[in-house]
Each structure stands twice: as C-alpha cells, then as structure tokens.
N, C-alpha and C positions, 0 to 999 in steps of 0.2 A: 543601682536602681534598674529594675527590669524595663527594657524598652517597650513602648506602647506599640502594639501591632494592630493595624487595621484589618488584618485577616481574621481576627477573632469573631467578628460579626459576619462579615462576608456579604452584607446587604448590597454594598456598592458593586460587588462582582455580579450578583444576580441582576441588579437593575441595569447595568451597562450591557450585560450579555443579552437580557431580554429585549432591550431596545435594539441592539444589533440584529437579533434574530428577526424581529418584526420588520425592521428596515430591509433586510435582505429578502425576506418573503415578499414584501410589497414590490420591491424593484424587480424581483424575478418574475412575479405574476404579470407586472406591467410589460416587461420585455416579451414575455411569452405570448401575450395577446395583442400586441401592437401591430398595426397594418404595415409599416415600413419593413422592407426586406433586409435593411442593414441597420446596424447600430455601431457608432464610433468606427465606421470603416470596415466592419466585419459582418458576415451573415448573421442575421438574428438567431439562427439556429445554434450558433456557438454559445450564446449566452443562456439559451435553454439548457444546453448540456452543462454549462458552467454551474448553474444553480442546482440542477438535479444532482450532479456529482458532489457539489459542495455539501448538500444535505446528507447524501449517502456517507461522505467522509465524516461529517458531524456525528452521525450515529456510530460508525465503525470505530473511530478513534476515541469517542467518548466512552463507549463500552470497553474498549481495549485498555483504557487508563485504569479502569476499575477491576479488570478481570483477575489479575494475579492477587490483588488484595482481597477480592471476594472469595477466591479459592482458599486462601490461607486463614482469613479471619471469620468468614461465614461458614463455609463448608469444612473448614478445619483440616484440609489436606496439608501434609508436610511440605516444606519448602522445595525439596527436590522433585516430589511428585507434582506439585503445582506448576513448577517451571516446565515439566515434561508435558503436562496437559496444555499449558499455554502454547508451547511450541507445536504440539500436535494440532491444536485448533488453528493457529495462524498458518501453519503449513497447508492444511486442508483448504483454507480460504484461498490460497494461491494455486492449489492443484485443480480445483473445479473449473477455472476458466478454460482449461483444455477442453472439457466437455461442452461448456457453454459456447466457446468459440467455434468448435467443430459444428455443433447443431445450428448455430447462426449462419455460418458460411454455407452450409449445404441446404438447409431447409427453412429455418425460422426467419432469417434476416436479423440484423442487429437491433432494430427498434423493438420488435416483439420480444426478443430475448431480454432486453433491458426492462421492459414492463413486467415480464414474468419474474425476473430476478428481483426487481424492486418490491413486488408483492411478497415474495418469500422473505426478503430482508425485513420488511415492516413487521411481519408476523413473528419472526425470530427475535427481534429486539423487544417487542411487546411481551413475548413469553419470558424473556429475561427478567421482567418485573415481577414474576411469580416467585415468591420466597417460600421456603420450607419452614422447618421447625425453628422457633426462636428460643433462646435461653438454654439450649442443649450444649454441653461442653464435652461430651464424649464423642470423639471423632467417628467411632464405629457406628454409634447410634445415629449420628448426624447423617452419615453417608448412606444409611439404610432408609432414610426418609424417602417415600415414594416421589416427593416433589423433585428429587434430583433427576428423575427421568425427564421432567419438563425442562430442566436446565440443559440436559444433553440434547433434547429436541431443539431447544432454542439455538444452541451452537450449530447444530446440523443445518437448520433452516438458513442461518446467516452464511454458513460455508457455501451451500448450494446457490443461494441468492446472489452472493458475490461472484460466483462462477458465471452466472448468466449476465450479470451487469458489468463487472469490472473490465473485462477485455473489450466488450462490444461498444461501450459508450465512448471509449477513447478511439476506436476505429471509426465511429461516426464523425468524430471531429475531423479526422483526416479526409473523410469522404466529402466534406464541404469545400475542400480546396484542391486545386490541381497540384501536382508534384513540383511544378515550376512557379507556382503562385508565391510571390514574395511575402504574402501575409501569413503563410502557413506556419512558420516558426513562431511568429508573434502570437498566433492563435493558440498554439500549444502552451505558450508561456502564460497567456491569460487564463487558460483552462487550469494550468498548474497552480496559479494563485488562488483560484476558487477552491481547489482541493485543499490547500493548506489553510485558508481562512476557515473552512468548515472544520478541519482537524483541530485548529487552535480553539475555536469556540466550543466545540464538542468536548474536548478534553477539560476545559475550564469549567463549563456549566454542568455537564454530566458528572464529571469527577467531583466537583464541589457538592452537588446535591447528594450523590451516592455516599460520600464519606461523612458528611455533616448532618444530613437529615435522614437518609435511609437508602439502602441499596435499590429498592424498587422505584424510588423517586428518580434516581439517576438513570437506571435502565429504561424506565418509562419515558423519560424525556428523549432518550436516544431513539425509541420507537416512534415518537411523534415527529421527530426530525425526518426520519425516513419516509413517513407518510407524506409530509410536505414536499419532499423531493420528488416522489412519485407523481403527485398531483401536478407539479410544475412541468414535468416531462410529458405527461399525457395531454395537458392543455396546449402545450407548445408544439404538438405534432406538425401543424402546417408549416412552422418555421424550418423544419428539416428538409423541406422541398423534395420529398420522396426518397431521401437517402436512408439506407439501412433497411429497406424493404426486402421480403423474401426473394431469393434468386428466381424461383418459380412460384406461381400461385399455389397456395396450400388448398388441397381438395379434400372435401368431406371431413372425416374425423382425424385426418393425419395430424393436424395441429394439436389436437387434444392428446393424441398419442405421444407427441413430443413432450408435452407438459407432464404426461404420465411418467416419462423417462426421468424428468426432473424430480418428481415426487419419489420415485424409486431411489434416486440418488440420495435423497434426504434420509431414507431408511438405512442405506449403506453407511452414510457418514455418522448417523446416530450410533451405529455399532462401532465404527472405527475410532471415534473420539474417546470411547471408553477403554479401548485396548490399543494403547499407543505403540506397542511393539509391532503390531500388524502394519502400522503405517510405515515403519522403516522398510519392511519387506516390500510394501506396495510402491514406495518411492523407487526402490531399486528396480523392480520388475517393470513398472510403467515407464521409468526413465529410459531403460534399455529399449523398450518398445517404441517410445517416442523418438529416440535417436535413430532407430532403424527406419521408421517411417519418414523422418526428415531426410535422411540420406537417400532413401528410395526415391523420394520426390526430387531431391537435388540432382541425382545422376540422370534423371530424365530431361534435365534442362540443358540448354547450350552453355558454353564455357563461362561466360561472364555472369549470368544469373546463378550458375552452379557455385561459382566462387563467392558470390554474395551470400549464398546459403552457408558456406564454410565460415565466412566472417561472422554471420549471425550465431553459429554454434560456438565460436570462440568467445564472443561477448557474453552470451547467456551462461556459459560455463563458469564465468566469474561471479555470477549472482550469489551462489551459496556462500562464498567466502565473505563478501561484503555484508550480506544480510544476516549471516550467522553472528557477526559482531554487532551490527547495528541494532538488531532486534533484542539485544539484552535490555534495551530501554524499557520495554514493557514487562520484562521478566525479572532477571536477577538484579539489574540495576535499580529497578523500582523497589524491590525488597531491601537492597542495600541502602537506598535513600531513606526508606521508612525507618530503618533500625540504626544506621551508623553515620548518618549525615546530620549536621546541626541545621535543621530546617526552620528553626525559630517560629514554630507553630503553623507553618504553611502545610496544608494537606498534601500528602505524598503524590496523589494522582495529578495535581496541578503542574508538577515539574515536567510531565510529559507534553505540556503545551509549549515548552521552550523550543523544541524542534520545529513545529509548524510556524511559530512566530519568526524564528530565524529564517525559514524558507521565504516567508513573505517579505522580510527585510532584504535578504541577500539574493533572492531569485532575480530581480531586475538588474542588480549589479553584475551578476554572473552573465546574464543575457547580453548586457552592454559590453562586458569584458570580451566575450567570445566574438562579438561582432567587430570590436575594435581590433582585436588580434587578427581576425579574418581579413580585414581591409589591408593589414600590413603583411599578410601572408605568413603569420606566425601562429595561427590557431592550431592547437593540438588536435590530432585525429581522435575519433571516438575511442579506439582502443587505448590511446595514450591517456585520454581523460579517465578511462577506467583504472589505469595504473595509478594516476594521481589520486583517485578516489580511495583506492586501497591503502595508499600511504597515509592518507589523512585519517581514515577510520582506525588503522592500526596505531597511529600516533596518539589518537584521542584516549585510548586505553592506557598507553604508557604514561601520558601526562597525568591521568587520573590516579594511577598507582603511585607515581612519584609524589603527588600532593597528599594522598592519604598516608603514605609512609613518612613523609617529611614532618608531620605533626605528631606522629607516634600512633601505634595501633590501639593504645588505650584511650586516645582522644577522638572525639567525633570529627569526622572529615568536614572541613570547611565547605560551605555550600558553593563557593566560587568554582570548585573543581567539578561540580555537577554541570554548571553552566559551560565550562570549558570542554568537557567530554561531548556535550551536545553540540557545541559550536564546531568542533573539528569533524564530528560525525556528519553534521549538516552540510558543511562545505564539501565533504566527500560525496554526500548524496547528490548534491547539485552537479557533480562531475560524472555521476553514473546513472542515476535513475531517469531523469528527464532525457538526457542524451541517448541513453539506451533505447527508450521507448520511441524516440524520434527515428533512430536507426532501424528499429524493427519495422515501422510503418513505411520507411523508404526502401529498404533492401528486400523485403519479402515479396515474392510473386503475388500478384493480385488475388489469384485463386486460393492462396494460403494465408491471406492477411490475418484473419482472426485466429487461425491455428498457431501461427508464429507468435502472435501476441499472447495466446494461451501458453505457449511453450516458455515465453519469457517469464510469465507469472508462475509457471510450474517450477522453474529453477529458483525463483524467489521462495516458493514453498519449501524446496529442499533447504534453502538457507534458514528459513524459519524453524524447520525441524532441527537443524544443526544448532540453532540458537537455544532451543529447548534442551537439547542434550548438554550444551555448555552450561546452561542454567542448572540442570539437574546435578552436574558435577560440583557446582558451588555448594550444594547441600551436603557433600561428603557422605561418609558411610552412615551417619546418623539421620540424614535427611533434613537437618536444620542448617541454615547458612552459617558459615564461619567467615569472619572478616579476613583473617589471614589467608585462608585457603582461596577465597574469592579473589583477593588481590594477586595471589600467585597465578591463578588461572588467567586473569586479565592480562598480566604481564606476558605470559607465554603466547596467548593468541595475538597480542599486539605485535610482538617481534616476528612471529610466523607470517602474519599478513604483510608486513613490510618487505620481507624477503620475496614473497610471491609477487608483490607489486613491482619490484625491480625487474623480475623476469618478464612481466607483462610489458613494461616499458621497452625492454630490449626487443621484444617480438612485435611491437605495435606497427612498425613501418611495413613489415610483410603483410600483416592483416589489413592495413589500409589499402594496399594494392588490390586485395580481393574485393574490396567494396566497389571499385569501378564507378566512382562518383561522376566521372565525366560523361558516362553514357546513360545515366538515369532518365534522360529525356525521352528515351525510346519507349518507356512505359507510359500508358495512357489510362487515366482514371475517369470516372463519370464527370467529375468536376472539370477535367481538362476538356472533355467533349463539349461541355457547356460553355467553353470559351472564357473561363475565368482568367483574368489578366495574369500573365506569368512573368517570370524574370529569372532571378539569379539561381545559380547552382552552388554546389559545394557543401561544406560541412554545416550541420544545423547549429543554431544557437541553443540556449537552454530552453527545452520544450518538454512537454509530456506530463506524466503522472508521477507521484511519489511512490514509495515502497509498495508507497505507499504504500 
C-alpha cells in the first residue's frame, strides 16, 4: 500500500508559512516604530537589522532553492552548464561586497549602502518573476528567447544589491556595541537566528510555490519579501541611533555619482554572468590585487595590528575550501536529490530548508557550548574551529557516498543520507561562518572594517565559483549528471578536505598568537565612546552571519 503523503496538497505548508510571515512582519514593524530604546536587553536597532536581514535572506535563499532547477527545467541548460552558471552567480553575489564595503567605508556610510542595495535586490527578485517562452523543448530556441536577457539582468541586480547590503548590515550590528560589551556576541547570535529563520521560510515557501504552482509565483514571493525587509529598515532608521552614517557629509551630486557606480556595476555583472570563464580570470586578478592592498595596509600598522591582519588572511584563505563543498547544496546536490534520492513526493527545493532549520536548532546549543568551554578554559581558538569545520564538511560527503553505495548504485539513495550530509555540513558551518565573521569585526582596524568584511565575502565568492566547477565536473563530458561519477567526485573532495583540516589544526596555535586577543581593548568604537557597559574579553561565541 502506498503511504499517504500530506505533501501532495501542500496547503498546510502555505498556511503555516503565511501565518509566520505576517507574524514576523507585524512584530518587526512594531519593534521598528516603538519608543523604547531597548528590547529584551538589547538596542532596538538590533531587531530592525534582524528583521531587515531576515527578509533579505528569505528572498535570497528562496530564489537560490529554485535556481538550479529553473536553469535545467525551464531554460533547458545542461547539468554541467547549469552548475557553472549557478557557481558564477553565487560567486558574484560574494564578490560585490568588496565594492559595496569600500564605498560605504569611504563615502556612503553603511545605512545608505543598505538602502540602495535593498532597492536593487527588490528589483532583481521581481524581475526573476518574468518568464520567457512556455512549451518550447528545443534548448537552442529556448535560450534565444529575448526574455533570457531579463533573467541575466535580474541576476545582475541581485548580485550588486547583495554587494551593497550584505557586508554593511552586519557591520552596523557591530557598531551598536562596544568591543568590550558583554552583549556583543549574544547580539550576533540573535542576528544569526534571524538570518536562518528567513532562509528556512524562504526556501520552503518560495520553493514550494515555484515547483508546484509556477516559477513566477515563487520568484515573485521572493521579491515581495525583499520589499518588506527594505520597508522595515527604512522606518527603523531612528533606532540605529546615527550608526552607519557617511564618514563625511555627502555634498551635491556626489551621492548620486556613487549610485551611478552601482548601476554601472550592474551592467558589468550582466555581462560576466553570461561568460563564466571571464569570472575565473577576474577572481585571480582581483584576488591578487586585494591581497596586495591588504598587505600594503597591514605593513603600515604597528606589530600587533599587523599580525591580526595576518590572522585575518589565514582565516579567509580557508573560505574557498569550505564553501566549495558546502555550496554543492544548491547545485549538484540539489540535482542529485531531484534524480537519485527517494524523496517520497517531497519537492526537491524544500530539502534546502534543512540547513537553516538545523542552524536555528543547533545555533543556541553551539553558543552555549563555546561559552561553557570558555569558562573552563577549553574553548578552541577561531583557527582551530575552522579546522573542525573542514573536518565535518569533508566527513559529510564521505558519509553520503558510503550511504549511497551501501544500497547499490541501481537503487535510489535513502533520504536519511540527505539529512545526514546537511547535518554535518551545518555543524561545520557553525564552527566557521559565524565565528569567522565575529573575528573579522574584532580583528580588523576600524578604518578597514567594511573592506575586511568584503574580503571575507570575496573569498566566499571564490568558494562558490569552486563549487560551480565541482558541480560542472559532475556532469562529465556529456554535460548530464552521472550518479557514479558524482559519488566519485564527492569522495575525492571529502578526503582532500579532511587532510587540509589536519594541517589547519596543527597551525592553529601559531595563528591564535597573531590575534592578540588580550590587547583588543586598545581599540575604541563609537559605541565604546557612548559608554556602553563593557566586560569580558577572549574568544567569541557563535555569532555572525551564515554563508550565508
């Protein structure tokens, strides 16, 4: 007898999701407009940023859950090409924060950069709802449809919008607190939960609508979510207490000139997203330039701040390895799940909600774990946590390969192994992504805060492009995914990552010395100057943003 599946209708998913969305919208608007300067012991501005970023992540991850399926099923690109486009797009999402961070540091300020980025994101997600030819099965005819240029434009707007919003909104979180404020790490943990609540809801609702009702329905909902986030951020401006404003008053048409630079970046990205080979060269050239500029700035600093910059470079260099594996989730792993996993009727895109749900569940547990270990003097350093993260993400692929091969290549892979690969990848993420972002905000010199955050995302971009190349390889010479080949590639990258992790763990004690955590109190932030109560020092708990 065939088991009864509640997923066939999906009405309960839509109802629960809609209720949650309206509840979050109402609470966010209430907090943004309330008179009190604090909410549950934190500045009200934290929750304005919480809800703005929650909606942005709702849009981004909802659209991401559909993208690889949309490329293969609607635009009819081959599996290898679709993975490469996916990797190119996600890498550009993480490259552009270098531009957005630099312009915010020098000219715009973080708040104006977030507003501009949010507007571009809303336009991009809404343009994704524009579909081209229906019922055409010839890939060449399909890809000649003029509407595909609207699709490329939508991706370009999202890439540049993310560049202006992504790094800067997390910097504002840090500006609300002094470096010695004991609430700082808890604030990033709260912010991190908002990110993942949005990611989970977006993946479920946008993915469900896109796969079951129509692509434009899913992408349209993602656009609406971004508009809501932008509204909350704008009406909550008073709660930010002047944080994130331009370093100097913007005079005359200078501000619009900066927005023109952003518009020009959209045109550049529109070109790059279509020619993925150019992106690889861009990553190499701009990576060398970014490294050179970082070292130039580092050698102008005294010994301890200079060594902190070296520690930053070590940490961000590990980003491409972790995200190259992790980001298979939205590419080759999504296609594998669609074709070779016994899903029991569950839409493929919904499996990408497993990661943010795990984050919401395990995030507080990891935060408590780090604090408990810290009190006992046993908490791993940030570089050691990075080594643990690499071990876990490598192991996740080895467990998945073992499970798939254990039942035989001719048999559909049991769905439990999808949950296991996400579980180990998520616990690895909790050891790397939030810890790394907290380290960036602590170790970077104040005048380079957004640039360093942009550099962090830049190396995440490299990881996403690596993910696309790995995904392209799973398509083999024919361009169509092979189960056996995919499992072989997963096994190889799993073992390689574990070897790298062991080396990182060996080097971690030396890198920790470069961080000079005991003298961080010498740095002063605007929040310190405002006499925000301060306290403890030492290694941060689980804080920050995901691969987010």
